[in-house]
ZATOR-256661 format. One record per residue (C-alpha): x, y, z; residue number from 1; residue in three letters. Coordinates in steps of 0.2 Angstrom, whole numbers, always signed. Example, Ala and Ser with C-alpha at 12.3 -4.5 7.8 and 13.67 -1.06 7.14 Angstrom:
BEGIN
<rec><px>+62</px><py>-22</py><pz>+39</pz><seq>1</seq><type>ALA</type></rec>
<rec><px>+68</px><py>-5</py><pz>+36</pz><seq>2</seq><type>SER</type></rec>
// end
This chain:
BEGIN
<rec><px>-84</px><py>-32</py><pz>-42</pz><seq>1</seq><type>UNK</type></rec>
<rec><px>-90</px><py>-49</py><pz>-46</pz><seq>2</seq><type>UNK</type></rec>
<rec><px>-92</px><py>-52</py><pz>-65</pz><seq>3</seq><type>UNK</type></rec>
<rec><px>-110</px><py>-52</py><pz>-67</pz><seq>4</seq><type>UNK</type></rec>
<rec><px>-111</px><py>-33</py><pz>-57</pz><seq>5</seq><type>UNK</type></rec>
<rec><px>-99</px><py>-28</py><pz>-70</pz><seq>6</seq><type>UNK</type></rec>
<rec><px>-111</px><py>-34</py><pz>-85</pz><seq>7</seq><type>UNK</type></rec>
<rec><px>-125</px><py>-29</py><pz>-77</pz><seq>8</seq><type>UNK</type></rec>
<rec><px>-121</px><py>-10</py><pz>-76</pz><seq>9</seq><type>UNK</type></rec>
<rec><px>-112</px><py>-12</py><pz>-95</pz><seq>10</seq><type>UNK</type></rec>
<rec><px>-129</px><py>-17</py><pz>-98</pz><seq>11</seq><type>UNK</type></rec>
<rec><px>-139</px><py>-2</py><pz>-89</pz><seq>12</seq><type>UNK</type></rec>
<rec><px>-126</px><py>+13</py><pz>-92</pz><seq>13</seq><type>UNK</type></rec>
<rec><px>-132</px><py>+19</py><pz>-108</pz><seq>14</seq><type>UNK</type></rec>
<rec><px>-151</px><py>+20</py><pz>-105</pz><seq>15</seq><type>UNK</type></rec>
<rec><px>-153</px><py>+20</py><pz>-85</pz><seq>16</seq><type>UNK</type></rec>
<rec><px>-161</px><py>+35</py><pz>-79</pz><seq>17</seq><type>UNK</type></rec>
<rec><px>-148</px><py>+35</py><pz>-63</pz><seq>18</seq><type>UNK</type></rec>
<rec><px>-133</px><py>+36</py><pz>-77</pz><seq>19</seq><type>UNK</type></rec>
<rec><px>-141</px><py>+46</py><pz>-90</pz><seq>20</seq><type>UNK</type></rec>
<rec><px>-146</px><py>+60</py><pz>-77</pz><seq>21</seq><type>UNK</type></rec>
<rec><px>-131</px><py>+59</py><pz>-66</pz><seq>22</seq><type>UNK</type></rec>
<rec><px>-120</px><py>+61</py><pz>-84</pz><seq>23</seq><type>UNK</type></rec>
<rec><px>-131</px><py>+78</py><pz>-87</pz><seq>24</seq><type>UNK</type></rec>
<rec><px>-128</px><py>+84</py><pz>-68</pz><seq>25</seq><type>UNK</type></rec>
<rec><px>-110</px><py>+80</py><pz>-69</pz><seq>26</seq><type>UNK</type></rec>
<rec><px>-111</px><py>+87</py><pz>-88</pz><seq>27</seq><type>UNK</type></rec>
<rec><px>-115</px><py>+102</py><pz>-77</pz><seq>28</seq><type>UNK</type></rec>
<rec><px>-105</px><py>+106</py><pz>-65</pz><seq>29</seq><type>UNK</type></rec>
<rec><px>-92</px><py>+103</py><pz>-75</pz><seq>30</seq><type>UNK</type></rec>
<rec><px>-94</px><py>+116</py><pz>-86</pz><seq>31</seq><type>UNK</type></rec>
<rec><px>-91</px><py>+128</py><pz>-70</pz><seq>32</seq><type>UNK</type></rec>
<rec><px>-75</px><py>+124</py><pz>-67</pz><seq>33</seq><type>UNK</type></rec>
<rec><px>-67</px><py>+135</py><pz>-80</pz><seq>34</seq><type>UNK</type></rec>
<rec><px>-55</px><py>+120</py><pz>-86</pz><seq>35</seq><type>UNK</type></rec>
<rec><px>-40</px><py>+128</py><pz>-99</pz><seq>36</seq><type>UNK</type></rec>
<rec><px>-42</px><py>+126</py><pz>-118</pz><seq>37</seq><type>UNK</type></rec>
<rec><px>-41</px><py>+106</py><pz>-123</pz><seq>38</seq><type>UNK</type></rec>
<rec><px>-39</px><py>+101</py><pz>-107</pz><seq>39</seq><type>UNK</type></rec>
<rec><px>-30</px><py>+82</py><pz>-101</pz><seq>40</seq><type>UNK</type></rec>
<rec><px>-44</px><py>+72</py><pz>-93</pz><seq>41</seq><type>UNK</type></rec>
<rec><px>-44</px><py>+56</py><pz>-82</pz><seq>42</seq><type>UNK</type></rec>
<rec><px>-57</px><py>+45</py><pz>-77</pz><seq>43</seq><type>UNK</type></rec>
<rec><px>-52</px><py>+31</py><pz>-66</pz><seq>44</seq><type>UNK</type></rec>
<rec><px>-64</px><py>+17</py><pz>-63</pz><seq>45</seq><type>UNK</type></rec>
<rec><px>-72</px><py>+21</py><pz>-80</pz><seq>46</seq><type>UNK</type></rec>
<rec><px>-83</px><py>+5</py><pz>-81</pz><seq>47</seq><type>UNK</type></rec>
<rec><px>-89</px><py>+0</py><pz>-98</pz><seq>48</seq><type>UNK</type></rec>
<rec><px>-86</px><py>+18</py><pz>-103</pz><seq>49</seq><type>UNK</type></rec>
<rec><px>-105</px><py>+25</py><pz>-101</pz><seq>50</seq><type>UNK</type></rec>
<rec><px>-96</px><py>+43</py><pz>-95</pz><seq>51</seq><type>UNK</type></rec>
<rec><px>-81</px><py>+44</py><pz>-107</pz><seq>52</seq><type>UNK</type></rec>
<rec><px>-92</px><py>+55</py><pz>-122</pz><seq>53</seq><type>UNK</type></rec>
<rec><px>-97</px><py>+65</py><pz>-109</pz><seq>54</seq><type>UNK</type></rec>
<rec><px>-80</px><py>+69</py><pz>-106</pz><seq>55</seq><type>UNK</type></rec>
<rec><px>-74</px><py>+70</py><pz>-120</pz><seq>56</seq><type>UNK</type></rec>
<rec><px>-86</px><py>+86</py><pz>-123</pz><seq>57</seq><type>UNK</type></rec>
<rec><px>-72</px><py>+94</py><pz>-112</pz><seq>58</seq><type>UNK</type></rec>
<rec><px>-55</px><py>+90</py><pz>-118</pz><seq>59</seq><type>UNK</type></rec>
<rec><px>-43</px><py>+74</py><pz>-122</pz><seq>60</seq><type>UNK</type></rec>
<rec><px>-48</px><py>+60</py><pz>-112</pz><seq>61</seq><type>UNK</type></rec>
<rec><px>-40</px><py>+42</py><pz>-105</pz><seq>62</seq><type>UNK</type></rec>
<rec><px>-46</px><py>+31</py><pz>-92</pz><seq>63</seq><type>UNK</type></rec>
<rec><px>-40</px><py>+18</py><pz>-80</pz><seq>64</seq><type>UNK</type></rec>
<rec><px>-52</px><py>+0</py><pz>-77</pz><seq>65</seq><type>UNK</type></rec>
<rec><px>-46</px><py>-12</py><pz>-67</pz><seq>66</seq><type>UNK</type></rec>
<rec><px>-58</px><py>-25</py><pz>-77</pz><seq>67</seq><type>UNK</type></rec>
<rec><px>-51</px><py>-32</py><pz>-93</pz><seq>68</seq><type>UNK</type></rec>
<rec><px>-67</px><py>-36</py><pz>-101</pz><seq>69</seq><type>UNK</type></rec>
<rec><px>-76</px><py>-19</py><pz>-96</pz><seq>70</seq><type>UNK</type></rec>
<rec><px>-59</px><py>-8</py><pz>-100</pz><seq>71</seq><type>UNK</type></rec>
<rec><px>-59</px><py>-16</py><pz>-120</pz><seq>72</seq><type>UNK</type></rec>
<rec><px>-77</px><py>-12</py><pz>-118</pz><seq>73</seq><type>UNK</type></rec>
<rec><px>-74</px><py>+3</py><pz>-115</pz><seq>74</seq><type>UNK</type></rec>
<rec><px>-60</px><py>+7</py><pz>-129</pz><seq>75</seq><type>UNK</type></rec>
<rec><px>-72</px><py>+0</py><pz>-142</pz><seq>76</seq><type>UNK</type></rec>
<rec><px>-87</px><py>+9</py><pz>-138</pz><seq>77</seq><type>UNK</type></rec>
<rec><px>-77</px><py>+26</py><pz>-138</pz><seq>78</seq><type>UNK</type></rec>
<rec><px>-61</px><py>+25</py><pz>-145</pz><seq>79</seq><type>UNK</type></rec>
<rec><px>-50</px><py>+31</py><pz>-130</pz><seq>80</seq><type>UNK</type></rec>
<rec><px>-34</px><py>+24</py><pz>-123</pz><seq>81</seq><type>UNK</type></rec>
<rec><px>-42</px><py>+14</py><pz>-107</pz><seq>82</seq><type>UNK</type></rec>
<rec><px>-25</px><py>+6</py><pz>-95</pz><seq>83</seq><type>UNK</type></rec>
<rec><px>-26</px><py>-7</py><pz>-84</pz><seq>84</seq><type>UNK</type></rec>
<rec><px>-24</px><py>+0</py><pz>-65</pz><seq>85</seq><type>UNK</type></rec>
<rec><px>-32</px><py>+2</py><pz>-47</pz><seq>86</seq><type>UNK</type></rec>
<rec><px>-31</px><py>+15</py><pz>-33</pz><seq>87</seq><type>UNK</type></rec>
<rec><px>-21</px><py>+21</py><pz>-23</pz><seq>88</seq><type>UNK</type></rec>
<rec><px>-4</px><py>+14</py><pz>-30</pz><seq>89</seq><type>UNK</type></rec>
<rec><px>-6</px><py>+6</py><pz>-47</pz><seq>90</seq><type>UNK</type></rec>
<rec><px>-9</px><py>+21</py><pz>-58</pz><seq>91</seq><type>UNK</type></rec>
<rec><px>+1</px><py>+20</py><pz>-74</pz><seq>92</seq><type>UNK</type></rec>
<rec><px>+6</px><py>+39</py><pz>-76</pz><seq>93</seq><type>UNK</type></rec>
<rec><px>+16</px><py>+52</py><pz>-68</pz><seq>94</seq><type>UNK</type></rec>
<rec><px>+12</px><py>+64</py><pz>-56</pz><seq>95</seq><type>UNK</type></rec>
<rec><px>+3</px><py>+80</py><pz>-64</pz><seq>96</seq><type>UNK</type></rec>
<rec><px>-2</px><py>+74</py><pz>-78</pz><seq>97</seq><type>UNK</type></rec>
<rec><px>-19</px><py>+81</py><pz>-79</pz><seq>98</seq><type>UNK</type></rec>
<rec><px>-31</px><py>+97</py><pz>-79</pz><seq>99</seq><type>UNK</type></rec>
<rec><px>-44</px><py>+87</py><pz>-72</pz><seq>100</seq><type>UNK</type></rec>
<rec><px>-47</px><py>+69</py><pz>-64</pz><seq>101</seq><type>UNK</type></rec>
<rec><px>-62</px><py>+62</py><pz>-61</pz><seq>102</seq><type>UNK</type></rec>
<rec><px>-68</px><py>+46</py><pz>-51</pz><seq>103</seq><type>UNK</type></rec>
<rec><px>-87</px><py>+43</py><pz>-53</pz><seq>104</seq><type>UNK</type></rec>
<rec><px>-91</px><py>+32</py><pz>-36</pz><seq>105</seq><type>UNK</type></rec>
<rec><px>-75</px><py>+23</py><pz>-34</pz><seq>106</seq><type>UNK</type></rec>
<rec><px>-68</px><py>+29</py><pz>-19</pz><seq>107</seq><type>UNK</type></rec>
<rec><px>-81</px><py>+20</py><pz>-10</pz><seq>108</seq><type>UNK</type></rec>
<rec><px>-74</px><py>+4</py><pz>-17</pz><seq>109</seq><type>UNK</type></rec>
<rec><px>-56</px><py>+7</py><pz>-10</pz><seq>110</seq><type>UNK</type></rec>
<rec><px>-50</px><py>-1</py><pz>+8</pz><seq>111</seq><type>UNK</type></rec>
<rec><px>-38</px><py>+16</py><pz>+9</pz><seq>112</seq><type>UNK</type></rec>
<rec><px>-49</px><py>+27</py><pz>+5</pz><seq>113</seq><type>UNK</type></rec>
<rec><px>-38</px><py>+40</py><pz>+11</pz><seq>114</seq><type>UNK</type></rec>
<rec><px>-24</px><py>+34</py><pz>-2</pz><seq>115</seq><type>UNK</type></rec>
<rec><px>-37</px><py>+33</py><pz>-14</pz><seq>116</seq><type>UNK</type></rec>
<rec><px>-39</px><py>+52</py><pz>-13</pz><seq>117</seq><type>UNK</type></rec>
<rec><px>-21</px><py>+57</py><pz>-13</pz><seq>118</seq><type>UNK</type></rec>
<rec><px>-15</px><py>+47</py><pz>-29</pz><seq>119</seq><type>UNK</type></rec>
<rec><px>-32</px><py>+57</py><pz>-37</pz><seq>120</seq><type>UNK</type></rec>
<rec><px>-23</px><py>+71</py><pz>-30</pz><seq>121</seq><type>UNK</type></rec>
<rec><px>-6</px><py>+66</py><pz>-35</pz><seq>122</seq><type>UNK</type></rec>
<rec><px>-10</px><py>+66</py><pz>-54</pz><seq>123</seq><type>UNK</type></rec>
<rec><px>-19</px><py>+82</py><pz>-55</pz><seq>124</seq><type>UNK</type></rec>
<rec><px>-8</px><py>+98</py><pz>-61</pz><seq>125</seq><type>UNK</type></rec>
<rec><px>-5</px><py>+111</py><pz>-48</pz><seq>126</seq><type>UNK</type></rec>
<rec><px>-22</px><py>+123</py><pz>-51</pz><seq>127</seq><type>UNK</type></rec>
<rec><px>-31</px><py>+105</py><pz>-59</pz><seq>128</seq><type>UNK</type></rec>
<rec><px>-47</px><py>+98</py><pz>-53</pz><seq>129</seq><type>UNK</type></rec>
<rec><px>-52</px><py>+83</py><pz>-45</pz><seq>130</seq><type>UNK</type></rec>
<rec><px>-69</px><py>+78</py><pz>-47</pz><seq>131</seq><type>UNK</type></rec>
<rec><px>-79</px><py>+65</py><pz>-36</pz><seq>132</seq><type>UNK</type></rec>
<rec><px>-96</px><py>+56</py><pz>-33</pz><seq>133</seq><type>UNK</type></rec>
<rec><px>-99</px><py>+44</py><pz>-17</pz><seq>134</seq><type>UNK</type></rec>
<rec><px>-114</px><py>+35</py><pz>-11</pz><seq>135</seq><type>UNK</type></rec>
<rec><px>-121</px><py>+45</py><pz>+6</pz><seq>136</seq><type>UNK</type></rec>
<rec><px>-127</px><py>+41</py><pz>+24</pz><seq>137</seq><type>UNK</type></rec>
<rec><px>-122</px><py>+23</py><pz>+32</pz><seq>138</seq><type>UNK</type></rec>
<rec><px>-138</px><py>+22</py><pz>+37</pz><seq>139</seq><type>UNK</type></rec>
<rec><px>-144</px><py>+18</py><pz>+19</pz><seq>140</seq><type>UNK</type></rec>
<rec><px>-132</px><py>+2</py><pz>+19</pz><seq>141</seq><type>UNK</type></rec>
<rec><px>-142</px><py>-13</py><pz>+9</pz><seq>142</seq><type>UNK</type></rec>
<rec><px>-137</px><py>-27</py><pz>-1</pz><seq>143</seq><type>UNK</type></rec>
<rec><px>-135</px><py>-15</py><pz>-16</pz><seq>144</seq><type>UNK</type></rec>
<rec><px>-120</px><py>-10</py><pz>-7</pz><seq>145</seq><type>UNK</type></rec>
<rec><px>-114</px><py>-27</py><pz>-5</pz><seq>146</seq><type>UNK</type></rec>
<rec><px>-117</px><py>-33</py><pz>-22</pz><seq>147</seq><type>UNK</type></rec>
<rec><px>-105</px><py>-18</py><pz>-28</pz><seq>148</seq><type>UNK</type></rec>
<rec><px>-92</px><py>-20</py><pz>-12</pz><seq>149</seq><type>UNK</type></rec>
<rec><px>-94</px><py>-4</py><pz>-8</pz><seq>150</seq><type>UNK</type></rec>
<rec><px>-82</px><py>-1</py><pz>+9</pz><seq>151</seq><type>UNK</type></rec>
<rec><px>-93</px><py>+12</py><pz>+16</pz><seq>152</seq><type>UNK</type></rec>
<rec><px>-103</px><py>+28</py><pz>+14</pz><seq>153</seq><type>UNK</type></rec>
<rec><px>-101</px><py>+47</py><pz>+17</pz><seq>154</seq><type>UNK</type></rec>
<rec><px>-108</px><py>+60</py><pz>+26</pz><seq>155</seq><type>UNK</type></rec>
<rec><px>-102</px><py>+75</py><pz>+19</pz><seq>156</seq><type>UNK</type></rec>
<rec><px>-93</px><py>+83</py><pz>+33</pz><seq>157</seq><type>UNK</type></rec>
<rec><px>-83</px><py>+67</py><pz>+33</pz><seq>158</seq><type>UNK</type></rec>
<rec><px>-81</px><py>+67</py><pz>+14</pz><seq>159</seq><type>UNK</type></rec>
<rec><px>-74</px><py>+85</py><pz>+15</pz><seq>160</seq><type>UNK</type></rec>
<rec><px>-61</px><py>+82</py><pz>+28</pz><seq>161</seq><type>UNK</type></rec>
<rec><px>-56</px><py>+65</py><pz>+17</pz><seq>162</seq><type>UNK</type></rec>
<rec><px>-53</px><py>+77</py><pz>+3</pz><seq>163</seq><type>UNK</type></rec>
<rec><px>-46</px><py>+92</py><pz>+11</pz><seq>164</seq><type>UNK</type></rec>
<rec><px>-33</px><py>+79</py><pz>+18</pz><seq>165</seq><type>UNK</type></rec>
<rec><px>-25</px><py>+75</py><pz>+2</pz><seq>166</seq><type>UNK</type></rec>
<rec><px>-20</px><py>+93</py><pz>+1</pz><seq>167</seq><type>UNK</type></rec>
<rec><px>-34</px><py>+98</py><pz>-10</pz><seq>168</seq><type>UNK</type></rec>
<rec><px>-45</px><py>+116</py><pz>-8</pz><seq>169</seq><type>UNK</type></rec>
<rec><px>-64</px><py>+111</py><pz>-10</pz><seq>170</seq><type>UNK</type></rec>
<rec><px>-75</px><py>+123</py><pz>-21</pz><seq>171</seq><type>UNK</type></rec>
<rec><px>-91</px><py>+113</py><pz>-22</pz><seq>172</seq><type>UNK</type></rec>
<rec><px>-98</px><py>+102</py><pz>-10</pz><seq>173</seq><type>UNK</type></rec>
<rec><px>-116</px><py>+97</py><pz>-11</pz><seq>174</seq><type>UNK</type></rec>
<rec><px>-127</px><py>+81</py><pz>-7</pz><seq>175</seq><type>UNK</type></rec>
<rec><px>-136</px><py>+76</py><pz>-24</pz><seq>176</seq><type>UNK</type></rec>
<rec><px>-150</px><py>+64</py><pz>-28</pz><seq>177</seq><type>UNK</type></rec>
<rec><px>-161</px><py>+74</py><pz>-18</pz><seq>178</seq><type>UNK</type></rec>
<rec><px>-180</px><py>+75</py><pz>-26</pz><seq>179</seq><type>UNK</type></rec>
<rec><px>-180</px><py>+56</py><pz>-26</pz><seq>180</seq><type>UNK</type></rec>
<rec><px>-172</px><py>+56</py><pz>-7</pz><seq>181</seq><type>UNK</type></rec>
<rec><px>-189</px><py>+51</py><pz>+0</pz><seq>182</seq><type>UNK</type></rec>
<rec><px>-194</px><py>+37</py><pz>-12</pz><seq>183</seq><type>UNK</type></rec>
<rec><px>-180</px><py>+30</py><pz>-13</pz><seq>184</seq><type>UNK</type></rec>
<rec><px>-176</px><py>+29</py><pz>+8</pz><seq>185</seq><type>UNK</type></rec>
<rec><px>-195</px><py>+21</py><pz>+6</pz><seq>186</seq><type>UNK</type></rec>
<rec><px>-191</px><py>+7</py><pz>-8</pz><seq>187</seq><type>UNK</type></rec>
<rec><px>-176</px><py>+2</py><pz>+3</pz><seq>188</seq><type>UNK</type></rec>
<rec><px>-185</px><py>+1</py><pz>+21</pz><seq>189</seq><type>UNK</type></rec>
<rec><px>-199</px><py>-9</py><pz>+12</pz><seq>190</seq><type>UNK</type></rec>
<rec><px>-186</px><py>-22</py><pz>+4</pz><seq>191</seq><type>UNK</type></rec>
<rec><px>-177</px><py>-24</py><pz>+21</pz><seq>192</seq><type>UNK</type></rec>
<rec><px>-195</px><py>-26</py><pz>+30</pz><seq>193</seq><type>UNK</type></rec>
<rec><px>-198</px><py>-40</py><pz>+15</pz><seq>194</seq><type>UNK</type></rec>
<rec><px>-181</px><py>-50</py><pz>+16</pz><seq>195</seq><type>UNK</type></rec>
<rec><px>-177</px><py>-43</py><pz>-2</pz><seq>196</seq><type>UNK</type></rec>
<rec><px>-159</px><py>-42</py><pz>-4</pz><seq>197</seq><type>UNK</type></rec>
<rec><px>-160</px><py>-38</py><pz>-25</pz><seq>198</seq><type>UNK</type></rec>
<rec><px>-152</px><py>-26</py><pz>-32</pz><seq>199</seq><type>UNK</type></rec>
<rec><px>-157</px><py>-6</py><pz>-34</pz><seq>200</seq><type>UNK</type></rec>
<rec><px>-153</px><py>-4</py><pz>-51</pz><seq>201</seq><type>UNK</type></rec>
<rec><px>-167</px><py>-14</py><pz>-59</pz><seq>202</seq><type>UNK</type></rec>
<rec><px>-171</px><py>-6</py><pz>-76</pz><seq>203</seq><type>UNK</type></rec>
<rec><px>-189</px><py>+2</py><pz>-74</pz><seq>204</seq><type>UNK</type></rec>
<rec><px>-202</px><py>+3</py><pz>-88</pz><seq>205</seq><type>UNK</type></rec>
<rec><px>-196</px><py>+14</py><pz>-101</pz><seq>206</seq><type>UNK</type></rec>
<rec><px>-212</px><py>+28</py><pz>-95</pz><seq>207</seq><type>UNK</type></rec>
<rec><px>-205</px><py>+27</py><pz>-79</pz><seq>208</seq><type>UNK</type></rec>
<rec><px>-187</px><py>+27</py><pz>-83</pz><seq>209</seq><type>UNK</type></rec>
<rec><px>-189</px><py>+44</py><pz>-93</pz><seq>210</seq><type>UNK</type></rec>
<rec><px>-197</px><py>+51</py><pz>-78</pz><seq>211</seq><type>UNK</type></rec>
<rec><px>-184</px><py>+48</py><pz>-64</pz><seq>212</seq><type>UNK</type></rec>
<rec><px>-174</px><py>+53</py><pz>-79</pz><seq>213</seq><type>UNK</type></rec>
<rec><px>-183</px><py>+67</py><pz>-80</pz><seq>214</seq><type>UNK</type></rec>
<rec><px>-185</px><py>+73</py><pz>-59</pz><seq>215</seq><type>UNK</type></rec>
<rec><px>-166</px><py>+69</py><pz>-56</pz><seq>216</seq><type>UNK</type></rec>
<rec><px>-160</px><py>+80</py><pz>-69</pz><seq>217</seq><type>UNK</type></rec>
<rec><px>-168</px><py>+94</py><pz>-63</pz><seq>218</seq><type>UNK</type></rec>
<rec><px>-154</px><py>+94</py><pz>-49</pz><seq>219</seq><type>UNK</type></rec>
<rec><px>-140</px><py>+99</py><pz>-63</pz><seq>220</seq><type>UNK</type></rec>
<rec><px>-143</px><py>+118</py><pz>-58</pz><seq>221</seq><type>UNK</type></rec>
<rec><px>-142</px><py>+115</py><pz>-39</pz><seq>222</seq><type>UNK</type></rec>
<rec><px>-128</px><py>+105</py><pz>-41</pz><seq>223</seq><type>UNK</type></rec>
<rec><px>-118</px><py>+116</py><pz>-52</pz><seq>224</seq><type>UNK</type></rec>
<rec><px>-121</px><py>+132</py><pz>-41</pz><seq>225</seq><type>UNK</type></rec>
<rec><px>-130</px><py>+132</py><pz>-25</pz><seq>226</seq><type>UNK</type></rec>
<rec><px>-129</px><py>+113</py><pz>-17</pz><seq>227</seq><type>UNK</type></rec>
<rec><px>-142</px><py>+105</py><pz>-11</pz><seq>228</seq><type>UNK</type></rec>
<rec><px>-143</px><py>+97</py><pz>+9</pz><seq>229</seq><type>UNK</type></rec>
<rec><px>-145</px><py>+79</py><pz>+8</pz><seq>230</seq><type>UNK</type></rec>
<rec><px>-147</px><py>+66</py><pz>-4</pz><seq>231</seq><type>UNK</type></rec>
<rec><px>-141</px><py>+49</py><pz>-9</pz><seq>232</seq><type>UNK</type></rec>
<rec><px>-124</px><py>+54</py><pz>-16</pz><seq>233</seq><type>UNK</type></rec>
<rec><px>-112</px><py>+67</py><pz>-13</pz><seq>234</seq><type>UNK</type></rec>
<rec><px>-101</px><py>+77</py><pz>-25</pz><seq>235</seq><type>UNK</type></rec>
<rec><px>-86</px><py>+87</py><pz>-24</pz><seq>236</seq><type>UNK</type></rec>
<rec><px>-77</px><py>+97</py><pz>-34</pz><seq>237</seq><type>UNK</type></rec>
<rec><px>-58</px><py>+102</py><pz>-28</pz><seq>238</seq><type>UNK</type></rec>
<rec><px>-43</px><py>+112</py><pz>-33</pz><seq>239</seq><type>UNK</type></rec>
<rec><px>-25</px><py>+107</py><pz>-30</pz><seq>240</seq><type>UNK</type></rec>
<rec><px>-13</px><py>+120</py><pz>-23</pz><seq>241</seq><type>UNK</type></rec>
<rec><px>-6</px><py>+131</py><pz>-39</pz><seq>242</seq><type>UNK</type></rec>
<rec><px>+11</px><py>+132</py><pz>-35</pz><seq>243</seq><type>UNK</type></rec>
<rec><px>+16</px><py>+145</py><pz>-49</pz><seq>244</seq><type>UNK</type></rec>
// end
């Protein structure tokens, strides 16, 4: 991504409703995975480190971030090792090193998404988890995707095939950001009509930010257990075959 986008996301990820509520949703999902005691956890594409405090609640965390300024910020903020590296071939770890490998809204940035998911699977120990999120529906493509250097958006059956093609077994697969989906679609359509090229992640007023956060976070138990039929994003938790 461009420098300005990295800096913008660094300023947003601690308070913006989408980041805060998504962490609540992902935390609830991770609680259901049955991780071993003191698991080794890796986040790839950690940005400025906003998700790392959440992941530290579950185990020993390391991270990868290609952008140097964000990498330094994440390490200073969180005190965890943050390494340089890129998917699919530039990751500084041996195979089968982690109990949970996370990539939150990362795969859509990589030209070779098949190779990226295979790399995530390679880093997982036998029986370990790979947890990813990606944006949904190519028909929702907007200037926001272009500014963030996305390569694509996905539908769930397509993304399931991508995960399974890496030799992983899917245990949870769902859309999310469902409750706000109609409003988000309407907002993007209005922006198209107006020719508005601004990104979709501006910080709203504090009351609106709290309201949106509360609505989005209501999805946590559904994402963790039952699943949701549509939404702005996709979450998949998959396991590597346990050869033991």
